[in-house]
C-alpha positions in Angstrom: -106.8 111.8 -4.0 -104.7 109.0 -4.8 -107.0 108.3 -8.2 -106.6 111.9 -9.2 -102.3 111.8 -8.9 -102.7 108.4 -10.8 -104.9 110.5 -13.6 -102.3 112.9 -14.1 -99.7 110.5 -14.7 -101.0 108.5 -17.0 -102.6 111.5 -19.0 -98.7 112.8 -19.1 -97.3 109.9 -19.9 -99.9 109.5 -22.7 -99.4 113.2 -24.1 -95.5 112.2 -24.0 -96.4 108.9 -25.8 -98.3 110.3 -28.2 -95.3 112.8 -29.4 -92.4 110.2 -29.1 -93.7 107.3 -29.9 -92.8 106.1 -33.8 -93.4 102.3 -33.4 -97.1 102.5 -35.3 -99.7 104.6 -36.5 -103.4 104.0 -36.3 -105.5 105.6 -39.6 -109.4 105.6 -38.5 -109.4 101.5 -37.3 -106.6 100.8 -40.2 -103.3 99.9 -38.5 -100.6 101.4 -41.0 -97.2 99.7 -41.7 -94.7 102.5 -40.4 -91.8 101.2 -40.7 -91.8 99.3 -44.7 -88.2 99.6 -44.9 -87.3 96.0 -43.1 -83.8 96.0 -45.0 -80.8 96.5 -46.6 -77.9 94.9 -48.1 -75.0 96.0 -50.1 -72.8 93.9 -52.3 -69.3 95.6 -52.3 -66.1 94.8 -54.7 -63.1 96.3 -53.8 -60.3 96.4 -56.6 -57.7 98.5 -56.2 -58.6 101.7 -55.2 -62.0 101.7 -56.7 -65.1 100.4 -54.9 -68.2 99.6 -56.8 -71.5 99.1 -54.4 -75.3 97.7 -55.2 -77.6 98.3 -52.5 -80.0 96.8 -52.3 -83.5 98.6 -50.2 -86.4 96.0 -49.7 -89.9 97.7 -48.8 -92.8 95.8 -47.4 -96.2 96.6 -46.6 -97.3 94.5 -43.6 -100.3 96.4 -42.7 -103.5 96.7 -44.3 -103.6 99.9 -46.0 -101.5 101.5 -49.4 -98.5 103.5 -48.2 -96.5 106.0 -49.8 -93.2 105.7 -47.8 -89.9 108.3 -47.1 -87.0 107.2 -45.7 -83.7 108.9 -45.1 -80.7 107.2 -45.6 -76.5 108.2 -45.2 -74.1 107.2 -47.7 -70.3 108.5 -48.3 -69.4 111.7 -49.3 -67.7 110.8 -52.0 -70.1 108.4 -53.5 -71.2 108.8 -57.3 -74.5 107.0 -57.6 -75.2 106.2 -61.4 -78.0 104.0 -61.1 -81.5 102.4 -59.7 -83.5 99.8 -60.7 -87.1 99.1 -59.1 -88.4 95.6 -58.5 -91.8 94.8 -57.7 -92.6 90.7 -57.8 -90.7 89.4 -61.4 -91.4 93.7 -62.7 -88.1 95.7 -63.0 -87.8 99.0 -64.2 -84.8 101.2 -65.3 -84.9 104.5 -62.9 -83.9 107.5 -65.3 -82.2 110.0 -64.5 -84.4 113.7 -64.8 -83.4 117.0 -63.5 -84.6 117.0 -60.0 -88.0 119.1 -60.7 -88.8 117.1 -63.4 -88.1 113.7 -61.7 -90.6 115.2 -59.0 -93.6 115.8 -61.5 -93.2 112.6 -62.9 -93.2 110.7 -59.3 -96.2 112.7 -58.2 -98.0 111.9 -61.6 -97.5 108.4 -60.7 -98.6 108.8 -57.4 -101.6 110.5 -58.6 -102.4 108.0 -61.2 -102.4 105.1 -58.6 -99.1 103.5 -60.2 -96.0 102.5 -58.1 -92.8 104.6 -58.2 -89.7 105.7 -56.7 -87.8 108.9 -56.6 -84.4 109.0 -55.0 -83.0 112.7 -54.8 -79.6 113.9 -52.7 -80.8 115.8 -49.7 -77.0 116.5 -48.6 -74.2 114.9 -50.7 -74.1 112.4 -47.5 -77.6 112.1 -46.8 -80.3 110.7 -49.6 -83.5 110.1 -49.7 -86.1 107.4 -50.9 -89.8 107.9 -51.5 -92.0 105.0 -52.4 -95.5 105.3 -53.9 -98.3 103.0 -53.7 -96.9 100.3 -51.6 -100.6 97.7 -51.8 -100.6 95.4 -48.2 -98.6 92.4 -49.2 -96.3 93.9 -51.4 -92.4 93.7 -51.5 -90.7 96.2 -53.6 -87.0 97.4 -53.9 -85.2 99.8 -54.8 -81.6 98.3 -56.3 -78.9 101.5 -55.9 -75.7 101.2 -57.8 -72.8 103.7 -56.6 -68.6 104.0 -56.6 -66.1 106.2 -54.7 -62.2 106.1 -54.8 -60.3 104.9 -51.8 -57.4 107.1 -50.5 -55.6 105.9 -48.1 -54.0 107.5 -45.3 -50.6 106.6 -43.3 -50.3 103.3 -45.6 -53.9 102.2 -44.2 -56.9 102.2 -46.5 -60.3 102.8 -45.1 -64.4 101.8 -46.6 -67.0 103.0 -45.0 -70.8 102.2 -45.2 -72.6 104.9 -43.4 -75.7 103.5 -41.8 -77.4 105.6 -39.4 -77.8 109.4 -39.2 -77.6 111.8 -36.0 -79.7 114.6 -35.4 -78.5 117.8 -36.6 -78.1 121.3 -34.6 -80.4 123.7 -37.4 -79.4 126.4 -35.0 -77.2 128.6 -37.8 -78.2 127.2 -41.2 -79.9 129.5 -43.2 -80.8 127.1 -45.7 -83.5 124.8 -45.9 -84.2 122.3 -42.6 -83.3 119.7 -45.4 -83.0 116.5 -43.2 -85.4 116.9 -40.2 -87.0 113.8 -39.9 -88.6 111.6 -36.5 -85.8 109.7 -34.5 -86.6 107.1 -32.3 -85.7 107.6 -29.0 -82.7 106.2 -26.7 -82.6 102.6 -26.1 -85.5 102.2 -29.3 -84.4 100.0 -31.5 -85.8 99.4 -35.1 -87.0 96.2 -36.9 -84.7 97.4 -40.4 -81.6 95.3 -40.6 -78.4 96.0 -42.4 -75.9 93.1 -44.2 -72.7 93.4 -45.9 -71.0 91.1 -48.4 -67.8 92.1 -49.5 -64.9 91.0 -51.6 -61.3 92.5 -52.0 -59.3 92.1 -54.6 -55.6 93.8 -54.3 -52.5 93.9 -56.7 -50.2 93.5 -53.4 -50.4 91.0 -50.4 -52.8 92.5 -48.1 -50.9 92.5 -45.1 -54.2 93.2 -42.5 -58.0 93.3 -43.1 -60.2 94.5 -39.7 -63.7 95.7 -39.3 -63.4 97.5 -36.0 -66.7 98.9 -35.7 -69.0 94.9 -35.8 -67.7 92.4 -33.9 -70.0 90.2 -35.9 -68.2 90.2 -39.2 -66.7 87.3 -40.6 -63.4 88.0 -42.3 -62.0 84.8 -44.9 -58.8 85.2 -46.9 -59.1 83.6 -50.5 -55.2 83.9 -51.1 -52.6 86.6 -50.2 -54.2 89.5 -52.3 -57.7 88.1 -52.0 -60.5 88.2 -49.2 -64.4 88.6 -48.2 -66.1 90.1 -45.4 -69.6 88.9 -44.6 -71.6 91.1 -41.9 -74.3 89.3 -40.8 -78.2 91.5 -40.6 -77.7 94.0 -37.8 -78.8 97.2 -36.4 -78.0 100.2 -38.7 -76.9 102.2 -35.1 -73.3 103.1 -36.6 -71.4 103.3 -39.3 -70.0 100.1 -40.6 -66.2 100.6 -41.5 -63.2 98.2 -43.0 -59.4 98.7 -42.7 -56.8 96.7 -44.2 -53.5 97.3 -45.1 -51.1 95.9 -48.1 -47.5 94.6 -47.3 -44.4 96.8 -46.7 -47.4 99.2 -45.7 -47.1 100.0 -49.4 -50.1 102.0 -51.3 -51.2 101.0 -54.8 -49.4 103.8 -56.2 -49.6 104.2 -59.7 -51.9 105.5 -62.7 -55.2 104.3 -64.1 -56.5 105.4 -67.2 -60.2 105.1 -69.4 -60.4 105.8 -72.9 -64.2 106.0 -73.6 -66.2 107.1 -77.2 -66.1 110.6 -76.2 -63.1 111.1 -73.4 -60.4 109.5 -71.8 -60.0 109.6 -67.9 -57.5 109.0 -65.4 -56.9 107.9 -61.7 -53.1 109.1 -60.2 -52.2 108.0 -56.9 -48.7 109.2 -55.7 -47.1 108.0 -52.2 -45.1 111.1 -50.3 -41.8 110.8 -48.7 -42.2 108.8 -45.5 -39.5 110.7 -43.8 -39.0 114.3 -42.9 -36.3 116.2 -40.9 -36.8 117.4 -37.4 -35.1 120.2 -38.2 -37.1 121.0 -41.3 -40.7 121.4 -38.9 -41.3 125.4 -38.2 -42.4 126.4 -34.7 -46.0 125.5 -34.5 -49.0 127.1 -33.1 -52.3 124.8 -32.3 -56.1 126.3 -31.5 -57.8 123.0 -30.4 -61.4 123.5 -31.0 -63.4 121.2 -29.2 -66.9 120.0 -29.6 -68.6 120.1 -25.6 -72.5 120.1 -26.9 -74.9 117.3 -26.1 -74.6 114.7 -28.8 -71.0 114.5 -27.1 -72.1 113.9 -24.4 -70.5 110.2 -22.8 -68.4 108.3 -24.9 -67.3 110.9 -27.9 -66.5 114.4 -25.2 -64.8 111.3 -23.2 -62.6 110.2 -26.0 -61.8 113.9 -26.8 -60.5 115.1 -23.3 -58.4 111.6 -23.6 -56.8 112.9 -27.3 -56.3 115.9 -26.1 -54.3 114.8 -23.3 -52.5 112.4 -26.2 -51.7 115.4 -28.4 -50.3 118.0 -26.2 -47.3 115.3 -26.2 -46.2 116.1 -29.6 -45.9 120.2 -28.2 -42.0 120.8 -27.8 -41.4 124.0 -25.9 -40.7 125.9 -28.8 -44.5 125.9 -29.8 -47.8 127.7 -28.7 -51.4 126.5 -28.1 -55.2 127.7 -27.4 -58.1 126.2 -26.9 -61.8 126.7 -27.3 -64.8 125.3 -26.1 -68.1 125.6 -28.0 -71.6 124.0 -27.2 -74.4 126.8 -27.3 -71.2 129.6 -26.9 -68.1 129.1 -26.7 -65.1 129.7 -23.6 -61.9 130.7 -24.5 -58.6 128.6 -22.6 -56.7 132.7 -23.2 -57.2 136.1 -25.0 -53.9 134.5 -26.7 -51.7 131.6 -27.1 -50.1 130.4 -24.6 -46.3 128.3 -24.8 -46.6 124.8 -24.4 -44.8 124.7 -21.2 -46.1 121.9 -18.7 -47.6 124.5 -16.5 -49.9 125.9 -19.4 -50.9 122.7 -20.8 -52.2 121.3 -17.3 -54.3 124.3 -16.6 -55.8 123.3 -20.5 -56.7 119.7 -19.5 -57.9 121.3 -16.2 -59.9 123.5 -18.4 -61.4 120.2 -20.2 -61.7 117.9 -17.5 -64.7 120.2 -15.8 -67.3 120.0 -19.2 -70.0 117.6 -20.1 -71.8 118.0 -22.6 -75.1 119.6 -23.0 -76.7 122.4 -25.6 -76.4 122.9 -29.5 -73.7 122.5 -31.6 -73.0 126.5 -32.1 -69.8 125.3 -34.5 -70.0 128.5 -37.1 -69.8 130.9 -33.9 -66.7 129.3 -32.8 -64.9 129.1 -35.8 -65.3 132.5 -36.2 -64.1 133.3 -33.0 -60.9 131.0 -33.6 -60.2 132.5 -36.4 -60.3 136.3 -35.5 -57.0 134.8 -32.2 -54.4 137.2 -32.9 -51.7 135.0 -34.9 -47.8 135.3 -35.1 -47.4 134.6 -38.6 -44.2 133.5 -38.4 -45.3 130.6 -36.5 -47.0 127.8 -39.1 -50.9 128.0 -37.4 -53.5 124.5 -36.8 -56.8 124.6 -36.3 -57.2 121.1 -34.5 -60.8 120.5 -34.7 -62.2 117.7 -32.5 -66.4 116.9 -33.0 -69.1 114.6 -34.4 -70.3 117.4 -36.7 -74.0 117.3 -35.8 -75.2 120.5 -37.1 -77.0 121.1 -40.3 -74.8 124.4 -41.2 -72.5 123.5 -43.0 -72.2 125.4 -46.1 -72.0 128.5 -43.9 -69.0 127.4 -42.4 -67.4 126.1 -45.6 -68.1 129.4 -46.3 -66.2 130.8 -43.3 -63.4 128.5 -43.7 -63.1 129.9 -48.0 -63.1 133.6 -46.5 -61.1 133.5 -43.3 -59.1 131.0 -43.0 -56.0 131.9 -45.3 -52.6 131.1 -43.7 -54.2 128.1 -41.0 -54.2 124.5 -41.5 -56.9 123.0 -40.5 -57.0 119.5 -39.1 -60.5 117.9 -38.2 -61.3 115.5 -36.5 -64.6 113.3 -36.0 -65.5 111.5 -33.0 -68.7 109.4 -32.3 -70.2 106.3 -33.8 -72.1 108.2 -37.0 -69.8 111.1 -37.5 -71.1 113.9 -39.9 -68.8 113.3 -42.4 -69.8 115.8 -45.0 -68.5 118.0 -42.9 -65.2 116.7 -41.7 -64.4 115.7 -44.9 -65.2 118.6 -46.7 -63.3 120.6 -44.0 -60.0 118.7 -44.5 -61.4 119.0 -48.3 -60.8 122.7 -48.5 -58.0 123.0 -46.8 -56.4 120.6 -48.3 -55.1 118.4 -44.8 -55.9 115.2 -43.3 -59.0 114.5 -41.2 -59.3 111.3 -38.7 -62.7 109.7 -37.6 -62.3 107.5 -34.6 -65.7 105.8 -34.1 -64.7 103.4 -31.3 -62.8 103.9 -28.0 -60.8 101.0 -29.3 -59.0 102.6 -31.9 -57.9 106.3 -29.7 -54.5 104.8 -29.6 -54.2 104.4 -33.4 -56.2 107.6 -34.1 -53.7 109.6 -31.7 -50.5 108.0 -33.2 -52.2 108.9 -37.2 -53.7 112.3 -36.2 -50.5 113.7 -33.9 -48.0 112.5 -37.7 -50.3 114.1 -40.1 -50.8 117.3 -38.4 -46.7 117.2 -37.4 -45.3 116.3 -40.4 -45.1 118.2 -44.0 -43.1 116.0 -46.2 -43.9 117.3 -49.7 -44.4 121.2 -51.1 -45.0 123.0 -54.5 -46.4 120.3 -56.4 -46.7 120.2 -59.9 -48.4 117.6 -62.4 -47.3 117.5 -66.0 -47.3 115.6 -68.6 -45.3 114.6 -71.8 -46.6 113.0 -74.8 -50.1 114.0 -73.9 -52.4 117.3 -72.6 -54.0 116.7 -69.4 -57.0 119.1 -68.7 -59.6 119.1 -66.1 -57.6 118.2 -63.0 -59.3 117.6 -60.3 -58.8 118.6 -57.2 -58.0 121.7 -59.3 -55.4 123.1 -56.6 -53.0 121.2 -55.2 -52.5 121.2 -51.7 -49.1 120.7 -49.8 -48.4 116.8 -48.6 -48.6 115.4 -45.1 -47.1 112.2 -43.9 -49.2 109.4 -44.6 -51.2 111.5 -47.2 -50.8 110.4 -50.8 -51.3 112.9 -53.8 -54.6 111.4 -55.7 -55.7 113.4 -58.7 -58.7 112.5 -61.3 -58.4 114.2 -64.7 -59.1 114.2 -68.2 -56.5 113.6 -71.4 -55.9 113.8 -74.9 -53.1 112.2 -77.2 -52.7 108.6 -78.1 -49.2 107.6 -75.3 -46.9 109.5 -73.0 -46.0 109.7 -69.1 -47.4 111.7 -66.7 -44.9 113.1 -63.6 -45.5 114.7 -60.3 -42.6 116.9 -59.0 -42.2 118.6 -55.3 -40.0 119.7 -53.1 -38.8 118.5 -49.2 -39.1 120.1 -46.0 -35.1 120.3 -46.6 -35.5 121.8 -49.9 -34.4 118.5 -51.7 -36.8 118.1 -55.2 -38.2 114.4 -56.3 -40.4 113.5 -59.1 -42.0 110.6 -59.8 -43.2 109.5 -63.4 -46.0 107.3 -64.7 -46.7 105.9 -68.1 -50.3 106.2 -70.0 -51.4 102.3 -70.7 -54.1 103.0 -73.4 -55.2 99.0 -73.0 -56.4 99.4 -69.7 -60.5 99.9 -69.3 -61.8 101.4 -65.7 -65.6 102.5 -66.7 -66.2 103.7 -63.6 -63.2 106.6 -64.4 -65.9 109.2 -66.1 -68.4 108.6 -63.8 -65.7 109.3 -60.8 -64.3 112.3 -62.7 -67.7 113.8 -62.9 -68.4 113.0 -59.2 -65.1 115.1 -58.4 -66.4 117.5 -60.3 -69.7 118.6 -58.7 -68.3 118.0 -55.0 -65.8 121.1 -56.7 -68.7 123.1 -58.0 -71.4 122.3 -55.6 -70.9 120.3 -52.3 -69.3 122.9 -50.1 -71.5 126.0 -51.7 -75.0 127.2 -52.4 -76.1 127.6 -55.6 -79.7 128.9 -55.2 -77.8 132.3 -57.0 -75.4 130.9 -59.0 -77.4 130.0 -62.6 -73.6 129.0 -64.1 -72.9 126.4 -61.6 -76.5 124.9 -61.1 -76.6 124.2 -65.1 -73.2 122.7 -64.9 -74.0 120.2 -62.2 -77.1 119.6 -63.9 -75.6 118.9 -66.8 -72.9 116.7 -65.4 -75.8 114.9 -63.6 -77.7 114.1 -67.2 -74.5 113.3 -69.2 -73.0 111.0 -66.7 -76.3 109.6 -65.2 -74.9 110.5 -62.3 -77.2 112.0 -58.6 -76.4 115.6 -57.8 -78.1 117.9 -55.6 -79.8 118.8 -59.3 -80.8 115.6 -60.7 -82.4 112.8 -59.4 -83.5 109.3 -60.5 -87.0 108.2 -61.2 -89.0 104.6 -62.1 -92.5 104.3 -62.6 -94.7 101.4 -62.7 -96.9 101.5 -66.5 -100.3 99.9 -64.1 -102.1 101.6 -62.0 -102.2 99.3 -58.5 -106.0 99.1 -57.5 -107.4 99.1 -53.8 -109.9 100.1 -52.4 -107.7 102.2 -49.4 -106.2 105.8 -50.2 -102.3 105.3 -49.7 -101.7 106.9 -45.9 -98.4 108.7 -46.1 -95.4 107.6 -43.4 -92.1 109.3 -42.5 -89.7 106.2 -41.0 -88.5 106.9 -38.1 -84.6 106.8 -37.9 -82.2 105.1 -34.7 -80.5 107.4 -32.7 -76.9 106.6 -33.4 -75.0 104.2 -31.0 -73.5 106.2 -28.1 -76.0 108.8 -28.7 -78.7 110.3 -25.8 -82.0 112.1 -26.6 -80.0 115.0 -25.3 -79.1 115.7 -29.1 -82.8 115.9 -30.2 -84.0 119.2 -30.7 -87.0 118.9 -28.6 -86.6 115.4 -28.0 -88.7 116.1 -24.6 -91.8 117.7 -26.6 -93.9 120.0 -24.4 -97.8 119.2 -24.0 -100.5 120.7 -26.4 -102.0 123.5 -24.5 -105.4 122.0 -24.9 -104.2 119.4 -22.4 -101.6 121.4 -20.5 -104.8 123.5 -19.5 -106.2 120.3 -18.7 -103.2 119.1 -16.5 -103.8 122.7 -14.6 -107.3 122.3 -13.2 -106.0 119.0 -12.7 -103.6 119.6 -10.9 -106.0 122.5 -8.8 -108.7 119.9 -8.1 -106.2 118.1 -6.4 -105.0 120.8 -4.1 -108.8 121.8 -3.2 -109.8 118.3 -2.5 -106.2 118.3 -0.1 
């Protein structure tokens, strides 16, 4: 009897292990290397408000069979990816930008001809896929990607992020393709892939503070008051790399950067808003707190959400009102109508939230739909505060809902967790024109609370307009200028024609005072990344937050921008092909590299993380169990 039960346990374990284990695969008698990506190194240069990154991914084949590898990796939602080079030994191939379907055909043709090749495609605006064909045993192949992004400070704090982990996405609400499904390691398992970062920062003003809250192992060195370097040694890619810094006097680099190319002139304008607002200028407010209590929020993220809610309620005044909606697989509402912000009602809400533990899917779409349908006193300023890690795949549906139903509602998303879905969180703030905050660790909660409360409480500039004298402005992005809240500067990219002139920003403070700031165009400036950054902003405006499958004009425009500016987009990809075939006696085996779960995320976040035994094995197990009963 004991032997049979032991056999039963072993069979069950083997069944689960065969479906869960991503460590290696066996093909016939040949071992296949299931983790071909060995390292990912970023060289970062930050000059003023522009960050430029050279990301090198090194693939090796330590098995004895040729492999075709697929790997997903995240990046900043605002990254403009504008170059890729493939290196095998001493041979380097510069990738070409092609229409997506053509690039795929080029890659597949190279595979069929036994040529080494690589293909870089965009799965989502912040998730990319690398496919590498024909990596022979003993090969070392490197891909070098180049991208740039604009840094926009919040509350006088600059933040630069390199995402390194992708959280499992709940796909139950998405009507689109399941484009980022990927095997994940189990909780507690680590990947042999390592990431490292070397960063150099140069500022026009003295650097007041510089910190890396995400990684204690980061080494920071100041070369001067305006120059600093950071080195992150090789580490596990299980959380976002985050760098934050402030300049002396809590200033930001307000000003105008320009570039004159042979065919066009582009500019970047950043303007710091007023820092003060009078209390009498703040209207009565109604806050709707929408809080994620799904499985991926279990532990640190949900505990932090509870703590932050308690802190956020301290900003409510007696004349304000609020409500709370908790969501996972379904949603629960605190009250049919908003409640006055009395101590008794706040205590009721805290108890309502405190009883919740993380579990279930992340049906954000249903929750937001219900929140927007709540009764609204239009004499009050309504703000929806979303607290979530954003582990969903239905971003487009959520963005469509925001565009259709969020009129008259400010939206302030608060991302919580070590690897937040920044595409969702930043997309929500993009549509609403409001600030967002991301908290990746509990040590940041106090700072985040202070900044978030200030952001949602203090509108400082309205009726913003940008005009020019002596030159003509065009293609301004974002096209609509939102109201500015405390600590949130204006950041604008665009094009101009003419020789010299000024650009002026005007606005109205809460007390009705008119203000303006003017900036002189300096044609001698040269910022060669600005055209690409403008193109990325334009693509973001058109396609990041919409489904273009049935909108041919928009698809054509995104494709045109990608090809003209050599930019990775949903409809353009980078492809590199080695000219000579790679011969080997064995056929290539396809390997999809498993991803580690983000730090603090459990198996509960994985869809189907505890797989069911196969039907044939299940029948056998039932038979063995029946035999055990008969023997007994």
